[in-house]
C-alpha positions as MATLAB code, in Angstrom:
seq = 'MTGVSYMLTGSMASNAYGIPRSTHDLDFVIQLPPSQVPKLVQAFAHPDYFLDEVSIRSAYQPPHQFNLIHIPSALKADFWMLKPVPFEREMFRRRVQDTWFGELLWLATAEDVLLHKLYWNRISPSDRQMGDVAGVFAVQGDRLDQDYLRHWAKELGLETVLAEVLAGKWKPKHT';
ca = [
     -14.491  -12.155  -10.720;
     -13.628  -12.609   -6.892;
     -15.461  -10.286   -5.245;
     -12.232   -9.565   -2.855;
     -12.006   -6.330   -1.467;
      -8.888   -4.527   -1.530;
      -6.335   -1.335   -2.178;
      -3.562   -0.912   -3.805;
      -0.930    0.694   -1.412;
       3.145    0.684   -1.300;
       5.153    2.200   -4.176;
       2.698    2.151   -6.656;
       0.050    4.248   -4.495;
       2.797    7.026   -3.988;
       3.540    7.414   -7.250;
      -0.329    8.155   -8.371;
       0.229   10.929   -5.434;
       3.785   12.510   -5.660;
       6.529   11.540   -7.787;
       6.992    8.299   -9.768;
       9.904    5.772   -9.632;
      10.468    2.444  -10.795;
       9.283   -0.389   -8.359;
      10.002   -4.068   -8.328;
       6.546   -5.035   -7.289;
       2.437   -4.194   -6.476;
       1.385   -4.191   -2.987;
      -2.250   -4.654   -1.965;
      -4.137   -5.080    1.153;
      -6.968   -7.104    1.117;
      -9.842   -8.600    3.080;
     -10.374  -12.027    2.062;
     -12.487  -14.463    4.241;
     -11.160  -17.986    3.832;
     -14.217  -19.210    1.779;
     -13.077  -16.975   -0.695;
      -9.633  -18.475   -1.205;
     -10.765  -20.801   -3.745;
     -12.383  -18.009   -6.317;
      -8.955  -16.381   -5.609;
      -6.944  -19.072   -6.529;
      -9.349  -19.884   -9.635;
      -9.129  -16.360  -11.090;
      -5.131  -17.463  -11.466;
      -5.535  -20.542  -12.666;
      -3.532  -19.561  -16.204;
      -0.172  -21.385  -16.474;
       1.137  -17.363  -16.607;
       0.613  -16.717  -13.226;
       1.791  -18.866   -9.515;
      -0.197  -18.070   -6.624;
       0.074  -21.045   -4.018;
      -3.287  -21.905   -2.225;
      -1.356  -22.607    0.885;
       0.767  -19.566    1.321;
      -2.310  -18.062    0.874;
      -4.106  -20.107    4.099;
      -0.713  -19.535    5.708;
      -1.194  -15.796    5.449;
      -4.188  -15.609    7.944;
      -1.191  -15.601   10.842;
       1.974  -13.417   10.874;
       3.430  -12.114    8.382;
       0.060  -11.664    6.855;
       1.295  -11.756    3.399;
       1.260  -13.617    0.343;
       2.285  -13.114   -3.453;
       1.571  -13.782   -6.531;
       4.048  -14.016   -9.432;
       3.184  -13.276  -13.141;
       5.552  -15.704  -15.108;
       5.967  -13.963  -18.341;
       7.200  -10.600  -16.878;
       8.108  -11.696  -13.236;
       5.980   -8.956  -12.005;
       5.307  -10.071   -8.078;
       2.327   -8.877   -6.185;
       2.454   -8.698   -2.472;
      -0.815   -9.279   -1.012;
      -1.073   -8.308    2.842;
      -4.488   -8.946    4.635;
      -6.158   -6.384    6.374;
      -5.163   -6.706   10.238;
      -7.762   -5.921   13.358;
      -5.242   -2.590   13.777;
      -6.908    0.849   14.052;
      -4.985    2.916   11.629;
      -5.059   -0.178    8.740;
      -9.145   -0.026    9.513;
      -9.041    3.385    9.252;
      -7.091    3.355    5.692;
      -8.565    0.799    4.017;
     -12.083    2.498    5.234;
     -11.126    5.724    3.684;
      -9.466    4.141    0.297;
     -10.878    5.610   -2.760;
     -11.820    4.786   -6.303;
      -9.694    5.770   -9.405;
      -9.170    4.646  -12.940;
      -6.197    3.415  -14.647;
      -6.217    2.563  -17.798;
      -9.807    2.205  -18.041;
     -10.060   -0.032  -14.912;
     -11.709    1.066  -12.125;
      -9.441    0.422   -8.984;
      -9.246    0.778   -4.984;
      -6.246    3.115   -3.718;
      -5.150    4.147   -0.417;
      -5.387    7.701    0.128;
      -2.291   10.202   -0.486;
      -2.251   10.403    3.548;
      -2.641    6.836    4.174;
       0.305    6.508    2.092;
       2.492    9.209    3.568;
       1.546    7.764    6.880;
       1.747    4.102    5.769;
       5.291    4.589    4.395;
       6.392    6.219    7.619;
       5.824    3.805    9.597;
       7.047    1.356    7.340;
      10.462    3.550    7.547;
      10.621    3.388   11.234;
      10.192   -0.539   10.980;
      12.904   -0.645    8.187;
      14.703    2.231    7.408;
      14.733    2.712    3.739;
      16.210    6.186    1.540;
      12.774    4.999   -0.777;
      10.003    4.831    1.762;
      11.547    8.577    2.565;
      12.018    9.712   -0.901;
       8.299    8.324   -1.538;
       7.030   10.605    1.549;
       8.977   13.465    0.121;
       7.483   13.012   -3.125;
       3.657   12.702   -1.892;
       4.335   15.882   -0.030;
       5.966   17.627   -2.537;
       3.116   17.164   -5.043;
       0.549   16.776   -2.916;
       1.220   19.499   -0.314;
      -1.493   21.619    1.219;
      -4.519   19.398   -0.564;
      -3.498   16.862    2.441;
      -5.632   16.618    5.375;
      -3.110   17.552    8.267;
      -5.307   17.178   10.974;
      -5.520   13.498    9.710;
      -2.217   12.926    9.585;
      -1.025   14.598   12.682;
      -3.922   12.776   14.738;
      -2.532    9.179   13.119;
       1.242   10.387   13.743;
       0.154   10.630   17.253;
      -1.350    7.310   17.329;
       1.602    5.577   15.468;
       4.175    7.360   17.272;
       5.356    8.946   14.236;
       4.928   12.298   15.130;
       8.347   13.819   14.996;
       9.125   12.429   11.570;
       5.960   14.010   10.329;
       6.801   17.112   11.336;
      10.123   16.982    9.698;
       7.891   16.194    6.464;
       5.485   18.875    7.181;
       8.431   21.542    7.868;
      10.229   20.337    4.243;
      13.186   18.968    6.017;
      12.488   15.632    3.720;
      12.993   16.514   -0.099;
      12.232   14.167   -3.182;
      15.055   12.700   -4.736;
      15.198   13.883   -8.131;
      15.177   11.286  -11.429;
];
């Protein structure tokens, strides 16, 4: 056990709350003190994995990201360092524990997945991001904390697109 605090985000998290789709990677946000880097490297010290310690240490600077690759499957995990940004800190604080395939894991909440995908869509517009958002909204609907969504949408400059989502303008893709 590495003792690294984390949460699953991205498309796998939106699959948990919305309409599932295939994805090419796993996305994690982590709190990783520099003193824990060797433990993380040691945890994946196996020929089936590629994890570069230099890349991990570089992630303390922008873009704050490094990868782990499971060589036999070519599955990639993207690790994003938790930044001292109010929304990201709140998102991490609100993460929830869930059980997948008998294993406990930490997962971003449905509201935070939706907001994070809207934020990423603003940076890099993508039908997949908006499809994930629409899927989360279609499945979660009234269970979403709309006050929380509106608060952070205002803080993040996402009020207009969130209003469109809540009004049902964005529809999930059918697979």
